[in-house]
C-alpha positions in Angstrom: -13.9 13.2 -18.4 -13.0 16.1 -16.2 -10.4 15.3 -13.5 -11.4 15.9 -9.9 -9.7 15.3 -6.6 -12.2 12.9 -4.9 -10.9 9.7 -3.5 -14.4 8.3 -2.8 -14.6 6.5 -6.2 -11.2 4.8 -6.0 -10.9 1.0 -5.7 -8.1 -1.1 -4.3 -7.9 -4.8 -5.2 -5.4 -6.9 -3.3 -4.2 -10.4 -4.1 -2.0 -12.5 -1.8 -0.3 -15.6 -3.2 -1.4 -18.8 -1.4 -4.0 -16.9 0.7 -6.2 -14.7 -1.5 -5.2 -15.5 -5.1 -8.4 -13.9 -6.3 -8.3 -10.2 -5.7 -10.1 -8.8 -2.7 -11.6 -5.3 -2.8 -10.5 -3.4 0.3 -13.2 -1.4 2.0 -13.9 0.3 5.3 -11.2 2.9 5.2 -10.6 5.4 8.1 -12.5 8.7 7.8 -9.5 10.8 6.8 -7.2 8.2 5.3 -7.5 5.3 2.9 -4.1 4.5 1.5 -0.9 6.5 1.2 2.6 5.9 -0.3 5.8 7.4 0.9 8.0 9.4 -1.4 11.1 7.5 -2.5 14.7 8.5 -3.3 15.1 8.1 -7.0 18.7 9.1 -7.3 21.9 9.4 -5.3 24.0 12.5 -5.9 27.6 13.3 -4.9 29.1 16.8 -5.2 32.9 16.6 -5.8 35.3 19.1 -4.3 35.5 20.8 -7.7 31.8 21.5 -7.6 30.9 18.9 -10.2 27.7 17.0 -9.4 27.4 13.3 -10.3 24.3 11.2 -10.0 23.0 7.7 -10.4 19.6 6.0 -10.4 18.7 4.0 -7.3 16.4 1.0 -7.0 14.0 1.7 -4.2 11.2 -0.2 -2.5 7.9 1.8 -2.0 6.2 1.7 1.4 2.4 2.1 1.4 0.1 2.4 4.3 -3.5 1.2 4.3 -5.7 2.7 7.0 -8.8 0.7 8.0 -11.6 1.1 10.5 -11.8 -1.6 13.2 -15.1 -2.8 11.8 -13.9 -2.9 8.2 -14.6 -6.2 6.5 -11.1 -5.9 5.0 -9.5 -5.9 8.5 -9.7 -9.7 8.4 -7.6 -9.9 5.2 -4.6 -8.4 7.1 -5.2 -10.5 10.2 -5.3 -13.6 8.1 -2.2 -12.6 6.1 -0.3 -12.0 9.4 -1.5 -15.2 11.0 -0.7 -17.3 7.9 2.9 -15.8 7.7 3.3 -16.5 11.5 2.1 -20.1 11.1 4.3 -20.7 8.1 7.3 -18.7 9.4 7.5 -17.4 5.8 6.5 -14.3 4.0 3.7 -14.3 1.4 3.9 -11.9 -1.6 1.0 -9.7 -2.8 0.0 -7.7 -5.8 -2.6 -5.0 -6.2 -4.4 -2.9 -8.7 -5.6 0.6 -7.5 -8.0 2.5 -9.7 -8.4 6.2 -9.0 -11.2 7.1 -11.4 -11.2 10.8 -10.5 -7.7 11.1 -11.9 -8.1 8.7 -14.7 -5.3 6.5 -13.4 -4.6 2.8 -12.6 -1.7 1.9 -10.4 -0.2 -1.6 -10.6 1.6 -2.8 -7.5 4.0 -5.8 -7.8 5.8 -8.1 -5.3 4.5 -6.6 -2.1 5.3 -7.8 1.4 3.4 -7.1 4.6 6.0 -5.2 6.6 3.8 -3.8 9.4 0.6 -5.2 10.9 -1.5 -4.0 13.8 -3.4 -7.0 15.1 -5.6 -5.1 17.6 -7.2 -1.7 17.2 -6.7 0.8 20.0 -9.6 1.2 22.4 -10.3 4.8 23.2 -13.7 6.6 23.5 -14.5 4.5 20.4 -12.4 1.9 18.8 -9.7 3.4 16.6 -8.6 2.5 13.1 -5.4 0.6 12.3 -2.7 1.0 9.7 -1.1 -1.8 7.8 2.1 -1.4 5.7 3.0 -3.1 2.5 6.4 -2.6 0.9 6.1 -2.9 -2.9 8.8 -3.6 -5.4 7.1 -1.4 -8.0 4.0 0.8 -8.3 3.5 1.7 -11.9 0.9 4.3 -13.1 -1.1 4.1 -16.3 -4.0 5.9 -17.8 -7.5 4.4 -17.6 
């Protein structure tokens, strides 16, 4: 299989313990954005006065943004997740499997928390998309 850079054939399956234990396929992404992860700091370094550099591994959480159109059928997943947490006054953990066929990769996301939720899309000339943020404990790549 030749690798390409298309994102149109990717899939994102999200499970939320106690709410959507069976994975839900996300769909209805924004036109120029589907999902994105922030770069993370993987090491802490300190340069001593003698010019000797020391470094150490850092555990880091990974923030990921999911961008959905206001008419996305998946918008309700995030509304329901936010509402359930608000009603329970407790967080709910998630997991996800992201397949990016064009790159021949699967990404397994573990122990995620909904850390930002936009409950109402912006009304402009047309309704605008919204972004939701999940903070993951790990995102692990593997080959298909």
